[in-house]
VOGUDO-652769 format. One record per residue: residue number from 1; residue in three letters; x, z negated, y negated of N, C-alpha, C, O in turn. Coordinates in Angstrom, 1 decimal, m for minus. Example, Ala and Ser with C-alpha at 12.3 -4.5 7.8 and 13.67 -1.06 7.14 Angstrom:
VOGUDO-652769
(1; "ALA"; (13.2; m7.8; 5.7); (12.3; m7.8; 4.5); (13.2; m7.8; 3.3); (14.2; m8.5; 3.3))
(2; "SER"; (12.8; m7.1; 2.2); (13.7; m7.1; 1.1); (12.9; m7.9; 0.0); (13.4; m8.0; m1.1))
END
This chain:
VOGUDO-652769
(1; "MET"; (m7.4; m10.4; 14.5); (m5.8; m8.9; 13.3); (m4.7; m9.2; 14.4); (m4.3; m10.3; 15.0))
(2; "ASN"; (m4.3; m8.0; 14.4); (m3.0; m8.1; 15.4); (m2.3; m8.2; 14.4); (m2.6; m8.7; 13.3))
(3; "LYS"; (m0.9; m7.5; 14.8); (0.7; m8.1; 14.6); (1.0; m7.3; 13.9); (1.6; m7.4; 12.8))
(4; "ARG"; (0.8; m6.2; 14.5); (0.8; m4.8; 13.8); (0.0; m4.4; 11.7); (0.3; m3.7; 10.7))
(5; "MET"; (m1.1; m5.3; 12.2); (m2.1; m4.8; 10.8); (m1.3; m6.2; 10.5); (m0.3; m6.0; 9.8))
(6; "LEU"; (m1.5; m7.2; 10.8); (m0.8; m8.4; 9.7); (0.8; m7.7; 9.0); (1.1; m7.6; 7.9))
(7; "THR"; (1.6; m7.2; 10.4); (2.3; m6.7; 9.1); (2.0; m5.6; 7.8); (2.7; m5.6; 6.8))
(8; "LEU"; (0.3; m4.3; 8.0); (0.6; m3.9; 7.1); (0.6; m3.7; 6.2); (1.1; m3.0; 5.3))
(9; "TRP"; (m0.9; m5.3; 6.3); (m1.1; m5.3; 5.3); (0.0; m6.1; 4.3); (0.0; m6.1; 3.1))
(10; "LEU"; (0.5; m6.6; 5.0); (2.4; m7.2; 4.1); (3.1; m5.9; 3.3); (3.0; m6.0; 2.1))
(11; "VAL"; (3.7; m4.9; 3.8); (3.7; m4.1; 3.6); (3.5; m4.0; 2.3); (4.2; m4.0; 1.3))
(12; "ILE"; (1.3; m3.9; 2.9); (0.4; m2.9; 1.3); (0.9; m3.9; 0.1); (1.1; m3.6; m1.1))
(13; "ILE"; (1.2; m5.4; 0.5); (0.8; m6.5; m0.9); (2.1; m7.0; m1.4); (2.3; m7.8; m2.3))
(14; "PHE"; (3.3; m6.3; m0.5); (5.1; m6.0; m0.8); (4.9; m5.2; m1.9); (5.4; m5.6; m2.9))
(15; "ALA"; (3.9; m3.4; m2.0); (4.5; m2.7; m2.0); (3.8; m2.4; m4.0); (4.0; m1.4; m4.7))
(16; "LEU"; (3.0; m3.3; m4.3); (1.6; m4.1; m4.7); (2.7; m4.9; m5.9); (2.9; m4.7; m7.1))
(17; "VAL"; (3.1; m5.4; m5.5); (3.9; m5.6; m6.2); (5.6; m5.5; m6.0); (5.9; m6.7; m5.8))
(18; "LEU"; (6.0; m5.2; m6.0); (7.1; m4.0; m7.1); (6.9; m3.2; m7.8); (7.6; m2.7; m8.6))
(19; "GLN"; (5.7; m3.0; m7.4); (5.1; m1.9; m9.3); (4.6; m2.9; m9.9); (5.0; m3.4; m10.9))
(20; "LEU"; (3.8; m3.2; m9.4); (3.2; m4.3; m10.3); (5.2; m4.8; m11.6); (5.5; m4.6; m12.8))
(21; "VAL"; (6.1; m5.6; m10.5); (7.2; m5.5; m11.6); (7.9; m4.4; m11.7); (8.3; m4.5; m12.9))
(22; "CYS"; (8.2; m3.3; m11.4); (8.2; m2.7; m12.0); (7.4; m1.9; m13.4); (7.7; m0.9; m14.1))
(23; "ALA"; (6.3; m2.9; m13.5); (6.1; m1.9; m14.6); (6.2; m3.1; m15.5); (6.4; m3.0; m16.7))
(24; "VAL"; (6.1; m4.4; m15.0); (5.8; m5.5; m16.5); (8.1; m4.9; m17.0); (8.6; m4.6; m18.1))
(25; "LEU"; (8.7; m5.0; m15.7); (9.8; m4.8; m16.4); (9.6; m3.6; m17.2); (9.9; m3.8; m18.4))
(26; "GLY"; (9.0; m2.4; m17.0); (9.3; m1.2; m18.1); (9.1; m1.3; m19.3); (9.4; m0.6; m20.2))
(27; "ARG"; (8.5; m2.8; m19.2); (7.5; m2.6; m20.7); (8.8; m3.8; m21.3); (9.2; m3.4; m22.4))
(28; "HIS"; (9.2; m4.9; m20.9); (9.4; m6.1; m21.7); (11.3; m6.4; m20.9); (11.9; m7.5; m20.9))
(29; "SER"; (11.9; m5.3; m20.3); (13.6; m5.4; m20.6); (14.3; m4.5; m21.1); (13.7; m3.5; m21.7))
(30; "PRO"; (15.7; m4.4; m21.1); (16.2; m3.1; m21.5); (16.9; m2.5; m19.9); (18.0; m1.9; m19.7))
(31; "THR"; (16.1; m3.1; m19.3); (16.7; m2.3; m17.9); (16.6; m0.7; m18.0); (15.5; m0.6; m18.6))
(32; "PRO"; (17.3; 0.6; m17.8); (17.4; 1.1; m17.7); (16.4; 1.5; m16.7); (16.2; 1.0; m15.5))
(33; "ALA"; (15.5; 2.8; m17.5); (13.8; 3.4; m16.9); (14.6; 4.4; m16.4); (14.4; 5.3; m17.2))
(34; "ASN"; (15.2; 4.7; m15.8); (15.1; 5.5; m13.8); (15.7; 4.6; m13.0); (16.0; 5.0; m11.9))
(35; "ILE"; (16.1; 3.1; m13.4); (15.4; 2.5; m11.9); (13.6; 2.3; m11.9); (12.8; 2.6; m11.0))
(36; "ASN"; (13.3; 1.7; m13.2); (12.0; 1.5; m12.8); (11.5; 2.6; m12.0); (11.1; 2.5; m10.9))
(37; "THR"; (11.5; 3.8; m13.0); (11.6; 4.6; m11.3); (11.4; 5.2; m10.4); (10.5; 5.9; m10.0))
(38; "TRP"; (12.7; 4.8; m10.0); (12.2; 5.1; m8.3); (11.7; 4.0; m8.7); (10.5; 3.9; m8.9))
(39; "LEU"; (12.5; 2.8; m8.8); (10.8; 1.7; m7.7); (10.0; 1.6; m7.6); (9.2; 1.4; m6.7))
(40; "SER"; (9.8; 1.7; m9.3); (8.4; 2.6; m9.1); (7.6; 3.9; m7.8); (6.6; 3.8; m7.0))
(41; "MET"; (8.5; 4.9; m8.1); (8.2; 5.7; m6.5); (8.4; 5.3; m5.3); (8.0; 5.8; m4.3))
(42; "GLY"; (9.0; 4.2; m5.4); (10.2; 3.4; m3.7); (8.0; 3.2; m3.4); (7.0; 3.9; m3.0))
(43; "GLY"; (8.2; 2.1; m3.9); (7.0; 1.7; m4.1); (5.1; 2.1; m4.2); (4.2; 1.3; m3.9))
(44; "THR"; (5.0; 3.1; m4.6); (4.0; 4.3; m4.2); (4.4; 4.6; m3.3); (3.6; 4.3; m2.4))
(45; "ILE"; (5.5; 5.5; m2.7); (5.4; 5.1; m1.4); (4.7; 5.2; m0.3); (4.0; 6.0; 0.4))
(46; "ILE"; (5.6; 3.3; m0.4); (5.7; 2.6; 1.0); (4.2; 1.9; 0.3); (4.1; 0.9; 1.0))
(47; "LEU"; (3.7; 1.9; 0.0); (1.9; 2.2; m0.5); (1.8; 3.2; 0.3); (2.0; 3.1; 1.5))
(48; "LEU"; (1.7; 4.2; m0.5); (1.2; 5.8; 0.6); (1.2; 5.3; 3.0); (0.6; 5.2; 4.1))
(49; "LEU"; (2.2; 5.4; 2.2); (2.2; 5.5; 3.8); (1.8; 4.4; 4.9); (1.5; 4.7; 6.1))
(50; "SER"; (1.8; 3.0; 4.3); (1.6; 1.7; 4.8); (0.0; 2.0; 4.8); (m0.4; 1.4; 5.8))
(51; "CYS"; (m0.8; 2.5; 4.2); (m1.9; 2.0; 4.1); (m2.4; 3.5; 5.1); (m3.6; 3.6; 5.3))
(52; "ALA"; (m1.7; 4.4; 5.4); (m2.0; 5.6; 6.6); (m1.9; 5.1; 7.1); (m3.0; 5.0; 7.6))
(53; "LEU"; (m1.0; 4.2; 7.8); (m0.7; 3.7; 8.4); (m1.6; 2.4; 9.3); (m1.5; 2.0; 10.5))
(54; "CYS"; (m2.2; 1.8; 8.1); (m3.5; 1.0; 8.8); (m5.3; 1.3; 9.0); (m6.3; 0.7; 9.3))
(55; "ALA"; (m4.9; 2.8; 8.4); (m6.0; 3.8; 8.8); (m6.2; 4.7; 10.0); (m7.2; 5.2; 10.4))
(56; "GLU"; (m4.6; 4.8; 10.5); (m5.1; 4.4; 12.0); (m4.9; 4.0; 12.9); (m4.8; 4.5; 14.0))
(57; "GLU"; (m4.9; 2.7; 12.2); (m4.6; 1.3; 13.5); (m6.1; 1.4; 13.2); (m6.6; 1.5; 14.4))
(58; "LYS"; (m7.1; 1.5; 12.3); (m8.7; 1.1; 12.3); (m9.3; 2.3; 13.0); (m10.4; 2.3; 13.3))
(59; "GLY"; (m8.5; 3.3; 13.0); (m9.3; 4.4; 14.0); (m9.7; 5.2; 12.9); (m10.7; 5.9; 13.2))
(60; "TYR"; (m9.3; 5.3; 11.7); (m9.4; 6.7; 11.6); (m7.4; 7.7; 10.8); (m6.2; 7.7; 10.6))
(61; "SER"; (m8.7; 8.5; 10.6); (m7.7; 9.6; 10.5); (m6.6; 9.2; 8.8); (m6.9; 8.8; 7.7))
(62; "ARG"; (m5.0; 9.5; 9.4); (m4.7; 9.0; 8.0); (m4.5; 9.0; 6.3); (m4.1; 8.4; 5.3))
(63; "ASN"; (m5.2; 10.5; 6.8); (m6.0; 10.4; 5.1); (m6.7; 10.2; 4.7); (m7.1; 11.1; 4.0))
(64; "TYR"; (m7.4; 9.0; 4.8); (m7.6; 8.4; 4.4); (m6.3; 6.7; 3.2); (m6.5; 5.9; 2.3))
(65; "GLY"; (m5.2; 7.0; 3.9); (m4.0; 6.7; 3.2); (m4.2; 7.4; 2.0); (m3.5; 6.8; 1.1))
(66; "LEU"; (m4.6; 8.3; 1.5); (m4.9; 8.5; 0.2); (m5.8; 7.3; m0.3); (m5.1; 6.7; m1.0))
(67; "LEU"; (m6.1; 7.1; m0.2); (m6.9; 5.6; m1.1); (m6.3; 4.7; m1.7); (m6.8; 3.8; m2.3))
(68; "ALA"; (m4.6; 5.1; m1.6); (m3.5; 3.8; m2.1); (m3.5; 4.7; m3.6); (m2.6; 4.5; m4.5))
(69; "LEU"; (m4.6; 5.6; m3.8); (m3.9; 6.5; m5.3); (m5.1; 6.2; m6.0); (m5.3; 6.6; m7.2))
(70; "LEU"; (m5.9; 5.7; m5.5); (m6.7; 4.8; m6.4); (m6.2; 3.2; m6.7); (m7.0; 2.5; m7.4))
(71; "SER"; (m5.1; 2.7; m6.3); (m4.6; 1.5; m6.5); (m5.3; 0.8; m6.0); (m5.7; 1.1; m4.8))
(72; "ILE"; (m5.7; m0.6; m6.8); (m6.3; m1.8; m5.8); (m8.0; m1.6; m5.0); (m8.5; m2.0; m4.0))
(73; "PHE"; (m8.5; m0.6; m6.3); (m9.8; m0.1; m6.3); (m10.0; 0.7; m4.4); (m10.8; 0.5; m3.5))
(74; "GLY"; (m9.0; 1.5; m4.5); (m8.5; 2.0; m3.4); (m8.0; 0.8; m1.8); (m8.4; 1.1; m0.7))
(75; "ILE"; (m7.4; 0.0; m2.0); (m7.2; m0.1; m0.9); (m7.8; m1.7; m0.4); (m7.3; m2.5; 0.5))
(76; "ILE"; (m9.1; m1.8; m1.4); (m9.6; m3.2; m0.3); (m11.2; m2.0; m0.3); (m12.1; m2.4; 0.4))
(77; "MET"; (m11.4; m0.5; m1.1); (m12.3; 0.2; 0.3); (m11.3; 0.4; 1.7); (m12.0; 0.4; 2.7))
(78; "LEU"; (m10.0; 0.5; 1.9); (m9.6; 0.4; 2.9); (m9.6; m0.8; 3.6); (m10.0; m0.6; 4.7))
(79; "ALA"; (m9.5; m1.4; 3.5); (m9.9; m3.9; 4.3); (m11.4; m3.5; 4.6); (m12.0; m3.6; 5.7))
(80; "ILE"; (m12.0; m3.1; 3.4); (m13.0; m2.9; 4.0); (m14.3; m2.4; 5.2); (m15.5; m2.7; 5.4))
(81; "LEU"; (m13.1; m1.2; 5.9); (m13.6; 0.1; 6.0); (m13.3; m1.4; 7.7); (m12.5; m2.3; 7.8))
(82; "PRO"; (m14.9; m0.7; 9.0); (m14.7; m1.6; 9.8); (m14.0; m0.9; 11.0); (m14.1; 0.4; 11.0))
(83; "HIS"; (m13.4; m1.4; 12.1); (m12.9; m1.0; 12.9); (m13.4; 0.0; 13.6); (m14.6; m0.1; 13.8))
(84; "ARG"; (m12.5; 1.4; 14.2); (m13.7; 1.8; 14.4); (m13.0; 2.1; 16.9); (m13.7; 2.4; 17.8))
(85; "ASN"; (m11.1; 1.5; 16.7); (m11.2; 1.3; 18.0); (m11.5; m0.2; 18.6); (m11.4; m1.2; 17.9))
(86; "LYS"; (m12.1; m0.2; 20.4); (m12.9; m1.2; 21.1); (m11.4; m2.8; 21.0); (m11.6; m3.9; 21.3))
(87; "ASP"; (m10.0; m2.1; 20.5); (m9.1; m3.3; 21.2); (m8.1; m3.2; 19.9); (m6.9; m2.9; 20.0))
(88; "HIS"; (m9.0; m3.6; 18.3); (m8.8; m4.2; 17.3); (m8.6; m5.3; 17.8); (m7.4; m5.5; 17.7))
(89; "LEU"; (m9.3; m6.5; 18.6); (m9.0; m7.9; 19.1); (m8.1; m8.7; 20.1); (m8.2; m9.9; 20.2))
END
């Protein structure tokens, strides 16, 4: 796994954690709903972009990044996609 792919996976994990924190804070904290909504939307955008770049890095169309809309199931599908690029090592 090259450095760029590792960085993309770390960004994907960060976006998932951000969404999880927003979901928990939205239910158990008196923080304003607008802050949680904006942070959650930001996490979703980061997740979509990083999954699109990850799919491109594997040799697929960026449209495969839309698998992130399926949450963890889409990310697992993206993770098990084989590399099409020969230079991924």
